[in-house]
N, C-alpha and C positions, 0 to 999 in steps of 0.2 A: 568235371574239371580235374585236371592233374596238378599235383603239387610236388615241390621238392621237399623231401622229408629227411630229417636227420636219423640215420639208422646206426650210427656209431660215433662215439666220442673218444678222444684220447689226449694224453698230455705227457710232458716230460720236463723234469727240473734237474739242473746240474746238481752234483753231489755237494758241492761246497756251499755252506751257509755262512753268510756274513751278517753278524748281529750289529745292533746299534752300539754295543760296547766297543766293537772294533772300530767303528767310525768315530767314537769319542776320542780314541787315541790318535786319529788322523787329523781331524779338524775341530774347530771350536764349536762343538754341539753337545747335546746330551740325549740320553735315552728318553727321558721324560719329554723333552722338547719335540723330538721326532715323533713320538707316539701321539702327543697332544695335537700337533699340527697336521700330521699325515695319516696316523693310524698304523704306521709300519713298525714292526718289531724286528724283522729280518728279511733278507732277500737272498736269492741264489746267484752264484757267480760261475760262469763257464770256466772249465779247466783250460790250461794252456793247450792249444792245438784243437780244442773243441769248437767247431764252427757252427754257424747258424743252421746249415744243412744237417749236421749231426743231430741237433735238437729236433729239427723238423721231421727227420726220418724216424726217430724214436717215437714221437707223438703220433705220426702217421701209422706206424705199425700197431700201436695201441688202439687207434680208432678202427683200423681194418679188422683187427682181432674181434672187437666188440660187434662189428657189423657182420662177421662171419664171411669176409670176402678175401680174395687173393688180390695182390696188386694188379694183376692182369685184368681184373674186372673193372678197373678205373679207366676212364677215357678223358678225364680233365683233372689237372693238378694246378692249383693256385696257391702260391705262398705269399702271404702278406708279411712284409718285413721292410724295415729301413736300415737294417744291418746285414746286408747280404754277404755271401762269401766273396763274390767278385762283382765288378761292374757288369761283366758278362762272362760266361753264360749265366743265366738266371739260376737262383737257388732252386727253383722248381724243376729245372732240367737236371740238377744234381740229385734231387729227390727221386725223379723219374728213373734215372740211371741206377742208383743204388738199390732201389726197390725192385728192379728188374721188370719195369712196366713195358708194355709192348710199344713198338715203334710209332704207331699212330696216335699215341696219347698226346693231347694238347697240354702244354706246360708253360706257364709264365708267372712272373712276380707282379705284385701290386704294391705300390708305394703310396700309402696314405697315412703314414705315421700310426698313431694309436687307434685310428679309425680303420686301419687296413683290413682287419678281419671282417667287419661289417660290410665294407666295400667288396671283399671277396665273396661273401655270401650273396650279395646282390648280383655280381657278375655270374657266379656259378648257377644261381637260380634262373637267370635269363638264358643261359646255355641249355639248361635242362628243359625248361618249359617251351622253348622254341625248337627243340629237337637237335641241337648242336652237340649234345652229349647225353649219356644215359646215367652215368654215375660220376660223381665229382668228389675229389679230396680237397678240402679247403683247410689250409694251415696258417696259423699265426705263429711266427718264430722270431726271436730276437736274442742277440748277444749285445745288449745295450751297455754292458760294462766296458766294452771296447771303445765306446765314444764318450765316456765320462771323464771329466776333469776331477780327479780325486782330491784336489785342493779346494774345490768349489763346494762349500757346505750347502749352498742353496739347491744343488742338483744331485750331488753324490749320495745323499740320503734317500733319494726317491726311487731309483731304478734298479731293476734286477733282470736276470736272464731266464728264459724258459720258452716252451712251445706248447701249443694246443692244436687239436685238429678235429674236424668232423668229416664224416662220409655222408654225402647226399645221394639220394636215389629218387627217381620219379615214381610217384604212386598216386592212388586215388584218394587216400585219406589225407585230411588237411595237414599241412606242414608249415612251410614259410608262407604266411598270409600276406605280408607286404614288407618292403624295404624302402627306406627313405634316406637319401644321401644329399649332402650339401658341402660346399667349400667356399672360402672367402680368402683370397690371397692377399688382401690388404693388411692382414695381421701377420704376415710371414716373418717379420722381424721379432715377434714376441717369443717365439719358440723355434729354434733352428740349430742347425749344425753348419758352420761356415766351411764348407769344403766341397769341391766338385771338379770334374775334369775340365770344366769351362774356365776355371781360375788358374792363372799362372802362378808359378812359385813365388814371384815377387809380391803377390798379394797375400801370402800366408802370414799368419801371426802365431803367437804362442798358443792362442785359443783355437786355432783352426783345427777342425776335425773332432771337436767336442761339443757337447750340448750347452747351449746358453738359453736361459729362460728368464723372462720378466714375470715372476710368479704371481704377484697380486693381480696384474692385468689379465693374465691367462685365466686365473680363477674366476674373475668377474664375467668374462665372455663365456667361459665354459658353463657356468651355472645358468646364465641367461639363455644360451642356445639349447642346452639340454632340456630346459623347461619347455621351450617352444616345440622341440621335436617330440616330446611326450604327447603334447596336445595334437600335433599333426598326425602322429601315428594312430592314436585312438580315434580321431575324427575320420580318418581315411577308412577305418574298419567299422565305424558306427558302434564303437564300444565305449564303455565307461571305465573309469579308473578302477572300479571295484571288480571288473572282469579279469584283471591281471593277477595271475597267481604268483609269479616270481619276476623280480627285476634282476637281470644279470648284467651289471654295468661294467664299463671299463674301470679297472682298478687303479685309478690314478691317485686318489687322495680321499680319505674317509669323509672329509667335509663336503666334497663335491658329491659323493655317493649319498650322503645324508640329505643334501639339498634336493637331489633328484627324487629320493624316496618320499620326502615331504610333499613334493609336487604331485606325486601319485597318490598320496595318502596311504602309503604302505608302511607298516611297521618294519623295523630293521630285521625282524625275524623272517620276513619274506623277501629279503634282499641277500643275494649270494655275495659273500665277502671273503676274499682271499688276500686282500692287500696287506693284511697283518703279516702273513708268512712269505708272500711273494714280492711285495713292493709293486712298483709300476713296471710291468713287462711289455708295455706298448701294445703292439698288434697281437701279442700272445695272451693278453690278460683275460679277454672275454672267453676264448675257448678253454683256457685253463680253469676259470671259474665254473664254466658250464660242465666240464668233465668232472670236476670235484663234486658238484651237487648231484649229478646223475649217478655217480658211483656210490655216493653215500646214501642214496635213496630219497633225498629231499625232492628232487624233480622226478615226477612220475608221468607215464603216458597219459596224455590228455590235458596236461597242465598248459596254461597260456603263459608264454615267456616274452618279456620285453627286453631286448638287448639294445644297449645304447653306448656310443663312444664319442670321444672328442679328442682331437690331436692336432699336431703341428700342420700348418698350411694356411689358415686353419681348415681342418676337415671335421665333419661330424656326421653321424648317421645312426639309424636304428633299424631293427628287424623285429617284427612281431611273428612269433612262431608257436604253433600248436605242436607240442612235443609228442 
């Protein structure tokens, strides 16, 4: 059998750090409340003029460098984002252009909110194993600070900006073992941004274009669905919870991460956590966490990784990977 294997990881974080203390001065909140409820201590904020594609390109270069590849070696570029540079062209096309990739490279964006990177892995894996591409660059990148209402204390404390990327190559050694994707649009109003080209200006409100979330309801559904997808993923591969070496979860909230770890029976020492420093970077959070753990030596060749995410839509998904 042939498998899509991760041969390079990369990431990028904007220079500006926004601490909880800064948010205390903006809204009625406190550092202790934010840390207790979310686990977040700080997050990164993109500079003026720094676009989603800028973050994506920097992470992509990092991943290509680890893989020892040139941009022209890539024939598929996927960018998972819900904060693209433009309605069109896609952010992936901007990445393709700026990296100097060849004309025949396939490039497109994926919009699945916080689950976008896992969705991207699934799509890229299918391209590679069916012969549609030989090497893929999958990027999660967000400038979420651009769609935050900084007067809404329920959401402004949660999100940050960043990008992460992986390079995939087809090989005979095990890599991506399975991916599992789901969506349920009946929950669309629980986590959303009310803005789109289909809406006329007469429908816009003061909150249009910013994130709105019914946090308690989102939390309950997230914990329930992530628990189910853990079981689904392990059953599909005839594995037990004890076989998993590392959980690499979407970094939404420390309580959701802890609930998923309990479901797996994993100690938190075997869970990659970056939510403290990054906040929720949506589609960027899993590849950011993955790159962090690869570069600091925690994740080693042969380790079995479970990636899982939950996001607006609702969408959710997982990937089981032999690194």
